[in-house]
Structures are given as C-alpha cells and as structure tokens.
C-alpha positions as MATLAB code, in Angstrom:
seq = 'XXXXXXXXXXXXXXXXXXXXXXXXXXXXXXXXXXXXXXXXXXXXXXXXXXXXXXXXXXXXXXXXXXXXXXXXXXXXXXXXXXXXXXXXXXXXXXXXXXXXXXXXXXXXXXXXXXXXXXXXXXXXXXXXXXXXXXXXXXXXXXXXXXXXXXXXXXXXXXXXXXXXXXXXXXXXXXXXXXXXXXXXXXXXXXXXXXXXXXXXXXXXXXXXXXXXXXXXXXXXXXXXXXXXXXXXXXXXXXXXXXXXXXXXXXXXXXXXXXXXXXXXXXXXXXXXXXXXXXXXXXXXXXXXXXXXXXXXXXXXXXXXXXXXXXXXXXXXXXXXXXXXXXXXXXXXXXXXXXXXXXXXXXXXXXXXXXXXXXXXXXXXXXXXXXXXXXXXXXXXXXXXX';
ca = [
     -19.379  -33.228  144.862;
     -18.783  -35.294  141.136;
     -20.886  -37.780  143.249;
     -23.707  -35.832  144.383;
     -23.235  -33.909  140.844;
     -22.730  -37.765  138.966;
     -20.191  -38.410  136.881;
     -21.109  -36.927  133.236;
     -20.864  -40.177  130.960;
     -20.445  -43.540  132.087;
     -19.558  -45.686  129.650;
     -20.762  -49.130  127.985;
     -18.530  -52.281  128.619;
     -18.428  -55.360  126.997;
     -20.177  -58.627  129.228;
     -20.594  -62.125  129.034;
     -23.326  -63.905  130.306;
     -22.654  -67.772  129.859;
     -20.742  -66.511  127.293;
     -23.243  -64.789  125.635;
     -22.110  -60.718  124.866;
     -24.303  -57.915  126.224;
     -23.129  -54.384  127.659;
     -22.524  -53.305  131.275;
     -22.504  -50.225  132.747;
     -22.679  -49.570  136.641;
     -24.978  -48.446  139.108;
     -27.733  -47.481  136.693;
     -31.392  -48.241  137.095;
     -33.414  -48.286  134.434;
     -36.045  -46.039  133.310;
     -37.384  -45.964  129.854;
     -36.905  -46.003  125.880;
     -38.177  -42.185  124.414;
     -39.604  -41.946  121.338;
     -36.469  -41.555  119.686;
     -34.799  -44.432  120.788;
     -33.277  -43.044  123.965;
     -32.564  -45.318  126.632;
     -33.317  -43.610  129.906;
     -31.959  -44.260  133.665;
     -30.786  -42.970  136.759;
     -27.769  -42.930  139.457;
     -29.089  -41.847  142.127;
     -31.279  -38.061  141.429;
     -29.037  -37.406  138.225;
     -30.821  -38.281  134.997;
     -28.222  -40.508  132.548;
     -29.565  -40.575  128.746;
     -27.673  -42.962  126.313;
     -28.311  -41.862  122.330;
     -29.574  -44.319  120.215;
     -25.702  -45.898  118.696;
     -24.110  -43.921  121.646;
     -21.637  -46.072  123.343;
     -21.980  -43.947  126.705;
     -24.128  -42.696  128.927;
     -24.660  -39.348  129.419;
     -25.831  -36.576  132.212;
     -29.086  -34.800  132.027;
     -30.334  -33.798  134.712;
     -30.235  -33.399  138.609;
     -33.715  -34.069  140.070;
     -34.509  -32.139  143.340;
     -34.926  -34.129  146.541;
     -37.239  -31.663  148.525;
     -36.157  -30.509  151.664;
     -36.371  -33.676  153.340;
     -33.495  -36.410  154.254;
     -34.230  -38.462  151.215;
     -31.454  -35.731  150.053;
     -28.891  -38.177  151.637;
     -29.212  -40.982  148.231;
     -27.560  -38.399  146.366;
     -24.608  -39.895  147.666;
     -24.154  -43.757  146.379;
     -22.508  -44.705  150.309;
     -25.850  -44.144  151.086;
     -27.155  -45.806  149.271;
     -25.341  -49.235  149.530;
     -25.772  -48.272  153.227;
     -29.406  -49.139  153.159;
     -29.030  -51.274  150.102;
     -31.802  -48.535  148.672;
     -30.634  -47.466  144.255;
     -34.402  -47.108  142.918;
     -34.648  -43.136  143.841;
     -36.215  -42.223  141.259;
     -39.345  -42.391  138.488;
     -38.659  -40.292  135.269;
     -40.988  -40.785  131.801;
     -40.310  -38.867  128.725;
     -42.975  -37.331  127.274;
     -43.330  -34.915  123.347;
     -41.486  -31.539  123.253;
     -38.611  -33.161  125.155;
     -40.952  -32.446  128.910;
     -38.965  -34.755  132.430;
     -41.655  -35.407  133.694;
     -39.734  -36.997  137.556;
     -41.352  -38.739  140.823;
     -38.900  -37.965  143.910;
     -39.005  -37.708  147.795;
     -42.812  -37.904  146.915;
     -42.912  -34.797  144.750;
     -43.834  -34.371  141.055;
     -41.193  -32.513  139.415;
     -41.299  -30.907  135.690;
     -38.695  -29.292  133.492;
     -37.587  -29.535  129.912;
     -34.433  -31.299  128.361;
     -33.607  -28.404  126.280;
     -33.557  -26.068  129.617;
     -33.034  -27.886  132.878;
     -34.832  -26.283  135.229;
     -37.227  -29.147  137.600;
     -40.682  -27.436  138.995;
     -42.702  -28.741  141.377;
     -45.730  -29.802  140.017;
     -46.908  -32.250  142.484;
     -47.164  -33.139  146.315;
     -47.965  -37.134  146.997;
     -50.939  -37.643  149.135;
     -49.017  -40.997  150.637;
     -45.194  -41.992  150.937;
     -42.732  -41.593  153.098;
     -41.581  -44.380  155.753;
     -43.618  -46.418  157.110;
     -46.245  -44.697  154.345;
     -45.328  -46.412  150.922;
     -42.998  -45.745  147.591;
     -45.932  -43.430  146.162;
     -45.667  -44.400  142.773;
     -44.801  -48.178  141.563;
     -42.713  -48.029  139.078;
     -44.994  -49.528  136.199;
     -47.094  -46.758  137.807;
     -46.268  -43.966  135.852;
     -46.616  -43.489  132.341;
     -46.278  -40.500  129.566;
     -49.454  -42.114  126.783;
     -48.923  -39.597  124.183;
     -47.200  -35.929  123.719;
     -48.584  -34.095  126.423;
     -50.668  -36.503  128.843;
     -49.210  -38.695  131.451;
     -51.245  -40.960  134.060;
     -50.038  -41.862  137.493;
     -51.472  -44.083  139.792;
     -51.436  -44.412  143.478;
     -48.922  -47.275  144.866;
     -48.644  -47.215  149.070;
     -49.137  -50.076  151.764;
     -52.927  -48.466  152.341;
     -53.786  -50.208  155.992;
     -56.503  -48.189  156.565;
     -58.356  -49.708  152.859;
     -58.360  -46.196  151.625;
     -59.644  -44.659  148.395;
     -57.020  -44.832  145.069;
     -56.693  -42.625  142.750;
     -55.665  -42.320  138.931;
     -54.224  -38.842  138.439;
     -53.264  -37.314  134.600;
     -51.619  -34.312  133.781;
     -52.545  -32.682  129.904;
     -49.444  -30.411  129.484;
     -45.934  -32.889  130.322;
     -46.366  -33.318  134.367;
     -47.247  -29.048  134.955;
     -50.743  -29.389  135.921;
     -52.883  -32.824  137.606;
     -55.719  -33.620  137.903;
     -58.393  -36.334  139.451;
     -59.217  -38.944  136.394;
     -60.349  -41.886  138.135;
     -61.006  -42.655  141.906;
     -61.448  -46.459  143.916;
     -64.116  -46.238  146.444;
     -62.452  -46.718  150.089;
     -61.861  -50.707  150.163;
     -61.806  -51.567  146.706;
     -58.241  -52.247  145.899;
     -54.815  -51.346  148.352;
     -53.099  -49.561  145.446;
     -52.059  -49.445  141.756;
     -49.203  -51.514  140.124;
     -49.639  -49.873  136.508;
     -50.824  -47.430  134.150;
     -50.734  -48.065  130.607;
     -51.385  -47.635  127.149;
     -52.405  -50.639  124.248;
     -50.449  -48.884  121.493;
     -52.737  -51.470  119.077;
     -55.928  -49.903  120.778;
     -55.363  -46.871  122.634;
     -57.318  -48.649  125.238;
     -55.701  -47.668  128.810;
     -55.327  -49.552  131.853;
     -55.083  -50.386  134.803;
     -53.334  -53.209  136.953;
     -54.061  -53.091  141.076;
     -53.805  -55.558  143.665;
     -52.932  -56.693  146.301;
     -55.638  -59.496  148.395;
     -57.908  -61.577  145.879;
     -60.578  -58.773  146.266;
     -58.603  -55.830  146.422;
     -56.697  -57.658  142.904;
     -57.852  -56.755  138.953;
     -57.451  -55.229  134.698;
     -59.449  -53.160  133.530;
     -59.197  -51.067  130.898;
     -60.964  -47.542  129.746;
     -62.066  -45.535  126.297;
     -62.860  -42.648  127.660;
     -59.603  -41.507  129.661;
     -60.854  -43.148  133.170;
     -64.259  -41.350  133.050;
     -65.219  -45.306  133.033;
     -63.951  -48.710  133.342;
     -63.824  -52.105  132.447;
     -62.686  -54.836  134.478;
     -61.456  -58.373  132.210;
     -60.988  -60.067  134.921;
     -60.155  -60.009  138.974;
     -60.855  -61.303  142.469;
     -58.338  -63.882  142.107;
     -54.317  -63.568  143.034;
     -54.692  -65.025  138.368;
     -55.113  -60.941  138.696;
     -52.065  -59.459  140.405;
     -50.456  -58.095  137.930;
     -47.866  -55.329  138.123;
     -47.131  -54.740  134.379;
     -49.030  -55.536  131.622;
     -47.698  -56.199  127.603;
     -49.549  -55.952  123.945;
     -48.941  -57.599  121.085;
     -51.563  -57.302  117.784;
     -53.775  -59.584  118.990;
     -53.160  -60.234  123.085;
     -52.267  -59.340  126.139;
     -49.777  -61.262  128.597;
     -48.901  -60.803  132.192;
     -47.522  -62.402  134.789;
     -48.881  -63.536  138.462;
     -47.836  -60.944  141.192;
     -48.764  -63.717  143.646;
     -47.113  -66.548  146.476;
     -49.901  -68.795  145.577;
     -48.396  -71.865  144.025;
     -52.073  -72.416  142.413;
     -51.778  -68.825  140.989;
     -47.749  -68.197  139.673;
     -46.887  -67.606  135.967;
     -47.477  -66.018  133.010;
     -51.177  -65.419  131.530;
     -52.608  -64.594  128.191;
     -55.896  -62.698  127.487;
     -57.297  -63.187  123.690;
     -58.339  -59.812  122.766;
     -60.679  -60.729  120.481;
     -61.552  -64.098  121.647;
     -61.844  -62.570  125.661;
     -60.665  -65.706  126.736;
     -57.990  -65.989  129.034;
     -55.049  -68.808  128.963;
     -51.774  -69.785  130.892;
     -48.547  -69.653  129.187;
     -46.339  -71.197  131.827;
     -46.233  -72.424  135.310;
     -43.567  -70.368  137.721;
     -41.860  -70.428  140.892;
     -42.158  -67.397  142.408;
     -43.467  -63.559  141.516;
     -43.290  -61.803  138.172;
     -42.476  -57.847  138.670;
     -41.862  -56.585  135.285;
     -42.435  -57.052  131.481;
     -41.574  -56.099  128.133;
     -41.928  -56.868  124.203;
     -39.263  -56.141  122.048;
     -39.576  -55.242  118.345;
     -39.497  -58.810  116.850;
     -42.446  -60.116  118.745;
     -40.361  -61.854  121.848;
     -42.002  -61.169  125.273;
     -39.699  -61.047  128.431;
     -40.914  -61.311  132.055;
     -38.108  -61.186  134.998;
     -39.265  -63.203  138.866;
     -38.583  -61.813  141.825;
     -37.371  -63.003  145.184;
     -39.145  -62.288  148.283;
     -40.371  -64.950  150.314;
     -43.187  -66.387  148.721;
     -44.428  -69.044  149.070;
     -44.438  -70.459  145.934;
     -40.173  -69.680  145.401;
     -37.948  -72.824  144.522;
     -34.695  -71.475  145.288;
     -33.230  -67.927  145.376;
     -32.412  -67.337  142.170;
     -34.214  -63.774  140.190;
     -34.727  -65.824  136.410;
     -35.297  -64.425  132.477;
     -38.840  -65.445  131.421;
     -38.489  -65.751  127.820;
     -41.381  -66.679  125.350;
     -40.144  -66.472  121.664;
     -42.815  -65.171  118.792;
     -43.696  -69.121  118.654;
     -45.165  -68.948  121.825;
     -41.694  -71.273  123.038;
     -40.264  -70.422  126.728;
     -37.772  -70.285  128.538;
     -36.033  -69.142  131.675;
     -32.568  -68.018  132.400;
     -31.304  -68.045  136.179;
     -29.715  -64.468  137.151;
     -28.247  -63.240  140.153;
     -29.085  -64.901  143.680;
     -31.035  -62.511  146.856;
     -28.458  -61.212  148.902;
     -29.821  -58.933  151.913;
     -33.240  -61.079  152.449;
     -32.786  -60.484  156.202;
     -35.506  -58.248  157.582;
     -33.781  -55.140  159.092;
     -32.979  -51.616  157.191;
     -30.804  -53.576  154.251;
     -33.555  -55.907  153.576;
     -35.622  -55.498  150.054;
     -36.762  -57.580  147.444;
     -34.169  -59.226  145.013;
     -35.245  -57.671  140.960;
     -34.905  -57.227  138.105;
     -36.505  -53.788  136.878;
     -36.817  -54.158  132.788;
     -37.635  -50.690  131.042;
     -40.909  -49.272  131.646;
     -41.788  -48.662  127.815;
     -42.344  -51.554  125.217;
     -41.612  -52.638  121.216;
     -37.866  -51.602  121.802;
     -34.347  -53.120  120.038;
     -32.794  -53.908  123.357;
     -33.439  -55.922  126.569;
     -32.410  -53.290  129.396;
     -32.735  -54.718  133.151;
     -31.406  -53.766  136.836;
     -29.552  -55.817  139.028;
     -31.149  -54.881  142.347;
     -30.082  -56.903  145.116;
     -28.652  -60.189  144.093;
     -24.878  -61.091  145.330;
     -23.631  -61.671  141.848;
     -23.325  -58.259  140.806;
     -22.570  -54.895  142.026;
     -26.165  -52.875  143.775;
     -27.734  -51.812  140.812;
     -26.179  -53.030  137.646;
     -27.391  -52.770  134.220;
     -27.313  -55.078  131.116;
     -28.804  -54.401  127.863;
     -29.344  -57.386  125.234;
     -29.474  -57.085  121.192;
     -32.542  -59.086  120.212;
     -30.488  -61.910  119.073;
     -28.234  -62.970  121.434;
     -31.313  -62.406  123.883;
     -32.407  -65.536  121.622;
     -29.271  -67.016  121.918;
     -29.609  -66.880  125.829;
     -33.045  -68.356  125.880;
     -32.083  -70.914  124.018;
     -28.464  -71.324  125.971;
     -30.918  -72.242  128.544;
     -32.623  -74.358  127.000;
     -29.671  -76.887  125.860;
     -28.439  -76.795  129.701;
     -32.013  -78.582  130.966;
     -32.051  -80.801  127.535;
     -28.261  -82.094  128.917;
];
C-alpha cells in the first residue's frame, strides 16, 4: 500500500559524477519545470513536485490507471520486472491545472483539489500499438492551451492528428491532421517562446520526417525541411535567433546536432554525433544540452549514453554517462536513455537515467549550470590527455 501511494517525501541527496557535484533522487522520471520554477517528476503513477529551493520532492497526486492491467505499474516490483519506469506524462498549465496521460487516457485535475477526471481516450494506445504520446509530444503552451500529438507504430500508415485543449485539458478537439501516409507519428509539439510560433516534429522514414511551424494554432503549417533523416528529431531547442535539434536516426550520414538560423532561414551542422539523440533543452544562461540514447542503431560506436553540451560560444563537448543494460529483445528490452525536462530556459539540467548498468532504474540527477560547465570542461581535458 505504501508503494501504491508513494512515500510522502523523496529527499535529494548529494552525488558526484566524475568528481563533479550534483543532486540525486531515487526512481523519479522527470517531467518538466512549471512557470514558478518547481520541478515535476513521477514515480509509477504518483506525481511529485520539488519546489524551487527545497531539498525534497513532495507527493502531490496519484494519477488513475483505468481498469486495465496498467494498474500493475503502480508497483515498483512490477516496473522493475518489466523494466518500464515511464508510466505517466504530466504537464502543468495556468491556475495550477494538471493534465496527465496514463493508460491511454487523458486526465485532468487541479493541484488545489486533487480529483482526477477522465477527459479523453487516445485513439492509438496499448501493447503492439504504441505509447499514445511521446514524452515531448504534450505541452502546455500558455495559461489555458495544451497540445499533444499522436505517437504510435502506425503500421497501417493511417492519418495522424494533433489535438488541442483550450481549457487546461478538459475538452479536446482536432487542431491539425496529417493525411494517411504523410507521417508515421508525431515526436514533439512545442512553442518557440521568442516568436510564439508552434512547432511539430514527425518521423520516422525519410519521406515521413519533417520539422514544421504554425503561426495560426495549426490551422496551417509551414515546413522548414523534410524528406531525409536530418529532419527526423524528437525535440527542438529554441534560442532568440536559432533553433537546434539532434538527429533521432541511425544514419551515419545524418546523425548529429543541427541548427536553423531564423533570420537567414538556413540550416547548418553544429557537430556530428555517433548515435541517435532523443532529448534536448536550453539552460537559462545559454547552454544547450542534448542526450544520446542506445537502441542498436548502426551509427553507435559503443554502449554508452552521452550528454552533448554546447556552450553559449558554440563549443561542444560530450560526457559519457552509462551503458545499455537490457539490450536483448524480450519483455525487459528497452532503449538506454537520458530523459531531460520537457521545458526549456531553466536554472538546472535534470535528467532521469533509464536502463543503464551503472545506475538504478530511473535515477534522477540535477546539475546546476556551473557544475554542468565543470563537467564539460573536465571532459575536454580528459580528451586532450
């Protein structure tokens, strides 16, 4: 019962990575920072919040799991058995509204009065079907609007939709529909905070991969590029004059970090990376961070996941984190990942370590910017020696 409800508090502890200080917490999957600078994370179906400046995560809510077998994900013994710590998605919008995805449903509640209501059933979710929404595919873009894109295997090459709620996740409607065969699924739906434009990223095959923007709430979209693996990505990182992304690809020719110049409308390569990139974020002093995964792509040079750190001057460095654990196909198989916060322009880098030998399941690390820079400089010195 304690496991089902989750502990009331999860304390932060000190941790060293290559001798550099950070904070850590056990089995927490990072979600996002809210507008007040509080960090949200989940353990199973339980949501936790780390208030800015605090030293412990506090239990806030328990997300329902419906009447299916997904109820078993409430228990750590089951999550460890199947090696699947990512159970819910949550985004926080204005007036303390919570919008969560669990077991194929969208749930809504308010932090001040936790009482989740089922508001939407995903069209595509479940075993053999897919996750329903990718972790970057749901976003609160202002005080009331929330968007999400459909993410599923889509072997039938059917239509793929972006949905929007104008009332914090209570009612939903179709914002945009890709016709059958145009894209496989949606990786991310995001807002550029500097221009206010909305963006969508899709994959996976060459003809299904694209990055596009909208200035009219997805009544229409404008592609900046597509048709090759260079445009296959899972998350965009926005600065005032540039947009960065990492290639979610196994192609050696198109793997790396790329940059779109907003003014010139040109694309350039920042660095080449061996392996796919799933996550990325911007820290508030200008550092851009991406993370590589391991999933058996031909462009992977080893079993290590890595941080890719790009400083405000454009210099990049990589830092090894952990090695792929359950890589054999079977019920415990999953990618080795470093899942970062969904939001950007935050004070700290937070990432959850998933399926790696050197770390317990879902170990969460938080790096202040200064210590992250120390980690990047250390990596450079080690390469030089």
